N, C-alpha and C positions, 0 to 999 in steps of 0.2 A: 300434246293435243293443241296447245296454244300456239305452239311453232307451225303447227300444220296450217292453222287459220291464218297466222301472219305471212307465211310464205304465198297462200292463195293457191286455190285450185281453179279458178275461173269457172267454166260451165261444168265443172265435175264437182262442185261444192255447193250446197244449198243449205239455208238455215230456216227453221220454221220454230215458231213459238209453241210452246206445250199444248195449247188447246186449238191447234189446227186441227179440222174435221178430217176423217179418215178418207174421205173421197178426195179431198185435195192433196193428201200425202200421195193416195194411189196414181194421180196423174203425173206428179212428178217422178215417182218411182218407175212408173211405165216408161216415161220420156229418157230416162237415164238408162233403163234397160234396152230401149231400142237405139241407143247411142253407144258411148263408149264407157258406159258404167258412170258411177260417182260415188258420193258421199253426202248424206244427209243428216244434218245437225238438229236435233229436236230439242230445244231448251226446256229445262224443268224450273218452273218457279220454286224460290226458296220457301218451303213450307214445312209441315209436320210430315214425319216419315210416312205415316198412314193415312189415308183418308177413307173413313166408313170402313176401317178393317183391311184396306187393299193397300198394299205398298206402293208408293208413288211409281218406281221404276216398273213394276209389273204392269201398274195401269196403262203406262205410255207404251211399254213393249208389246201389250196386248192390242193398242191402237195400231200399232206399225203392222202387226200381222192381219188385223183386220182390213187395212188398206192394201197389203200384198193379196189378200184373197179376193180383193174387188177387182183386180187385174185380171185380165182373161188372156191366156191362161195364167192362173195363180202363179205369182213370183216366188221363187224359193232363193231366200236370202240366209246370210249368215246371221247368226244371233246377234242383235243389237247389243252394245256394251256401254256401260255408263262411265264417262270419263270428265275430268275437271277440265274448264275451259275459262280464262279469265276469272278465276274464283267461284265461277258457277258449275253446276252440274249439267252435262247434256247427254243425250243419248245419240250415240256413234252408229249410223246405219249405213252399211256398205252395199252398194249395189255392183256386182262383179262386172267386170269388161268380158265379153265373149259369150254371153247367154244365148240359148240356141234357138228362141222362139222370137216371134213378133207379137207385141203385147199392147192390149188396148184396155179402155176404161169405157164401160157405157157403149160399147161399139165405136168408139173413137180411137184413132191411133195417135201417138204422140211421140215427140222426140226433142231431146236438148239441143239447144242451139244457142250458143253463147251462154249467157245467164238466164235465158227463158226457157220456158217448155211450150212449143208450139205444135200444132196440129203438123201431122206427117204429110208433106206432099205426095201426091199419087205416084210420081215417077219414083221417088225414094222408097215409098211403099211397096211397089213392084219389085224393087231391087233386092229389099229387105227380104221380101217372101220368097224370091229365087235363092236367096242364100241361106235363110233360116226357116222357110216355111214347110218343110216337110212334116208328116206326122210322126212323133217321136216315140220309139219303141218303149222307153221307159215309162210314159204317162199312160199307156194303154191298161186296161183293167184285165186281168187274167180270168179267162172264161173258166166257170165253176169252182174257182178258188174262194174261199171264205177267210176271215181273220183268222181263224183256228190253223191256218197254215203257217202263221207268224211264231217264231220262237219268243216265247215271254222273255228269257233270260239275255238274249241279244237285243230286244227293245229295252229293257231295264238298264242295261249297261250303256246303251246309247243315250237314254234320257239322262243318266249320271254324269255322262260326258257333257252334256249341253249346259248343266249347272244353272237352269233356269231359275229365277225367283219364285217361290210359291210351288205349288203343286196342282196338276189339273190331269184329266185322263189321257192316256197314252194315245187313244184313237185321235183325240183333237192335234195332239202334237205331229204326230206321224200325217194328218191331214194336212197341216200347214207346211209340212216339209215335201209335200208333193207324193207321198208314198201311199196314201189312201185317196178315194174319190168316191163320191156318192152316185149310186145308180139306183133308180125306183125307190128313193128315200131311204137306202141301205148303204153303209160304208163297204168298200170292197178293196182289196190289196191291187195295186198296180204291179207291173213288171219289176219296177224298181224295188218295191216292198218286198217283193218274193226273192229278188237277187241279194238284197241286203240283210233280210231278216229271216228269210223263209226257214223252215225246219229241213225241208229236202227241195231245195231250188232245182235240182236236176229232174226231179219229176215233171216239172213243167217245162224246163229249159235244159235238155239234156246236154248242150254242148257249151253251156255257160262254165266252163272248167279252164283250168290251166295243165296242160300236158308238159311236164318238166323231164329232160333226159339229159345224161352225162354221157359222153362217148370217149373213150380213151385215145382215138385219133384224131386226125382232122376233117373227118368225114363220117358219114352214117356206117354203120357196121352192125354186125350180129351181137357184138359185145357190148352192153350199155347197162345203165342203171336208170329205170324210168319210174315215174310215180304219176298218177292221175289226181289232181289237186281239186277236190270239190268240197260242197258246202256253200254256205252264204260267202259273199265277197270278202268280208274281213277275216273269215277263217280260211279262205284260199291264199290271201296275202300272209297270213301268219304261217301256213304250211310252206308257202313258197320261201319264206325267210329261213325257216329250218333246213330245207332242201339245200339251198345254196351254202348255208353253212356248213352243213355235212359233207358236201361234195366238191368244194373249193379247194384247190391245191395251195400250198404256201410257197411263196418265192421271195427273194430279196428284192425290195424296192429301197429306193432313195427317198427318205423322208426327212426334210431339212437338210441338215449336212451330213446325216449319217444313214448307212444302210441297215435297213431293219425287215425282219421276215414279216410278210402280211400276206392277206389272201391275193390271189392272182388278179382279181378286179376288185375296186373299191365297193364294200358293200352299200354304201349310200347310193351309188351310181346304179347298181342292178336293182336296188329296191325301187328307186325312182321310176326305172323302165317298167318294172311289174305293176306299180301303182297305176302309172300312166296307161299301160295296156287295159287295166281292169276298168278304169274309169272312163276311157274315152274310145274303146272298142265299139264296133257297130255291130249291136245286139240284134238287128234286124237279121244278120246273116248267120242263122243258126247251122250252117253246114260245116263249120269248123270251129275251133277252139284256139285259145291262146297258146303258143308254144313257146318254151323255154329251152334252147338247145345249148349245152356247153361242150365245146369241143377242146382240143388239145391247145388250139392257137386262138380260138375267138369264142365269143358268147353271143348268141342271137336271141331275139325276143320278137315273135311274129304275133302282131294282133289283126284279127279280120276287120277289112274295110279299109278304104283309103283315107287320107286325111280330110278332116270335116270341115264344112262350109267354105271359107275364104282362106283356110290354111293350105300351104303348099310348101314343097321342098325349099324354096327360097326363103321362106319368112317364118318358117316353123319355130324358130327359136324366139321370135318377137311377137307373133301373132297370137291372139287368145280367142279361143273358141271352144265351148264346152258342148260336145254332142250330146252327153248325158249329164245334164245340169243338176238334176237331183242325186244321181250317184255321186258325182264329184262332190256336192256340197256335204252328203252325209259322211263320206270318207274323209273330207276336211274336217267336220265336227268331230270324228272319232281319231284325228291326228296323224291319218296316213297320209295327207297331202295338203300342201299349201295351196289354198284355192286360188289366189291370184297369181300364181306362178306355177305352171303346170308340169315343171321338172326337168324337161329337155335340156334347158340352158344350164341347169344345176349339173345335169350329167356331164356335159361338154367340159364344164369348169372343173370338176372334180376328177376327170380323167387327165386333163392337163395337168392339175397340181400333183398327181400321182406320177406323172412322167410317162403315160401310156398314150398312144396314138389318138386322136380324136374319134368319136363314133361315126358310122357311116349309117345315114339314113337312106331309105328306098322304100318305093312303091311298087310293088309287082304283083301282078294278078289279082288285084282285089285286096292286098294285104300290106299293111305297113310294117317293115322290118327295120330293126335297128340292131347294128353289129358292133360290139365292143371287141378291140384286139388285145390280146394278151402279149406277154415280153417273151414269146415261145423262141426267139432268136438268141436269147441271151445276152441281149446288148449292156444289160445292166451290169454283168461281171466284168466288163471293160470299162466302166466309169472311174474317172480319178476319185482319189481318196479326198476329201473334203473337210476331214476331221481337224486339219490345222487352222480352219476357220472358225472352229466351235469356241474358241476361247476370247472372241473379239467382241462380244456383247452384241452381236447383231439382232436385229428384231425378227420376228417369225417372216414377214414379208421379205426382208432382205435375204433371209435364208432359203425361202422359195426360189428367189430371183437367181441366187448361185447355183442352186440345184438344176434349175432351168437352163442355165448357161452352161454348166458342166455336159447337160445332156446333148444341147443343141449347138453348143460351141459358140453362141451368141444368145443375146436378148435385146428386143427393141422395147422402146417405151410402150408401144401399143401391145406387144406381148405381156408386159409386166401389168398393165391395165387389165388384160384378159385373166392374167391370173388372179389378180385382187380387184375384182369388178365392182366391190362393194365398198372400195376406198377411193378417197378423191383423188383425182389426178395431181393435184398440187403435191400432196403427201408422197405420192409415189415418185414424183419428180425430185423431192428433196431425198428421198430413199437413195435413188441411183446418184444423185449428187454426192451424197455422204460416202457412198461405195467407191466412187471415182476419186473423191479427196483423201481417202485413206488408203489408196493404192492397191485396192482389192479388185475393181474393175477398172479397165481402160476403155476410155471412149474414142470410137473411131468414126470418121464422117462428120457431117454437118446438117443441120435442120432435119428434112425429112428422111434423109439417108442415114441419119445417126443410129448407131448399134453399139452395143458394149460386149466386150469379151473378157474373159477371166485372166487375170494375172496368173502365171505359173505357179508362183509361190506365195503363200500368204505373209503379210508383213507381219512382224512381231507384236505382241501385245504392248510391249514396252512403246513402240513407236506411235502406237495409237492410243495411248493413255490420254484420257481425258476428252477424247472425242465422243460426241453423243450417237446414239444408235436410233 
């Protein structure tokens, strides 16, 4: 936490003292939500753990949620966390990037500019309204539905996952999370509540399901295994995980320097695609469902609706925009999705690390489709045996670099960075230099044209004794 403050986040970081009024908090929260998101730090004064029987963190968290409810429409935020900073306790409040609405406080629109929160200019407001300002399906009330339509067990599991200090009525928690709304003085479930916690969501939303099918060949046919995955969204995702575990073939993949039998597609990548589809599909389109098709040579996930807001095929790995902010946040709270990283970049990275072709992303006829390709050609059976490098004490990154080089005949610094995207470039440069100095890789070319190839034979362990990994 201290390192974050020392690095500085400029316009994306704001510090407030503990006694800041909820109305002032609301303005900054709205301004960050209308911009690129950010972090608010709420300082807690050193004092007794409880004041008038109420724990200090709970009192501060309640004020944050009061501020979020002052925003129109109410902000749905991750649960604030208590963290140390310079020896003091602060409340860490995250405002996600890519929220789908345009937010106001007391009928005024705000935006974060530099380190200030200013009124939103009319031109920028019009632009935001065009990008975000549609009526969102998940926030609409479900006609004739009552709170009795919600599953008490699902709600209890969710509240337990939140790990909130103290206890309060579940209705208040779901109201703050955007799953309930007041109508004529009475709380009623929104579409998001029915999808996430409903006893029988398909009674109200028949096509809010996943249709999963396994075909033996490379095209549709009469011989297949099919399952219609229904229930609330968390249940659908659990059923989908079971389906793919039961219907994936086992194939030989190169993991590190060895060949291992693994599922034909990385489980993590397919899970991310399904979570992404459930969280971000366009539920306004009730004429179709999510499709999971597993063929002999590929896997496809079809999600109704095109890419949302400013996201397009060129920027989808970097852009962040949640069409269904409430659903995305609740699934994040339950551990299904990392809220600030919506998964597609992780899919690309996992496929590359497994040695499979990169995914194909397409928008066709109002549907977003992602295709993963298997190793149906049998290329891996012709890969060279890298077991002779296993005794050289290489770290896991270097092993991945050798596997990539064996599959693709070469590796560049950029490709290595993509393989290990969470590692500093200087660390990766030292990795490659070490492999060259030990006679494992050969450096070819210069500057931007540089690439590395695998030496035909591994150096002996004795030759490399004492060299670091």
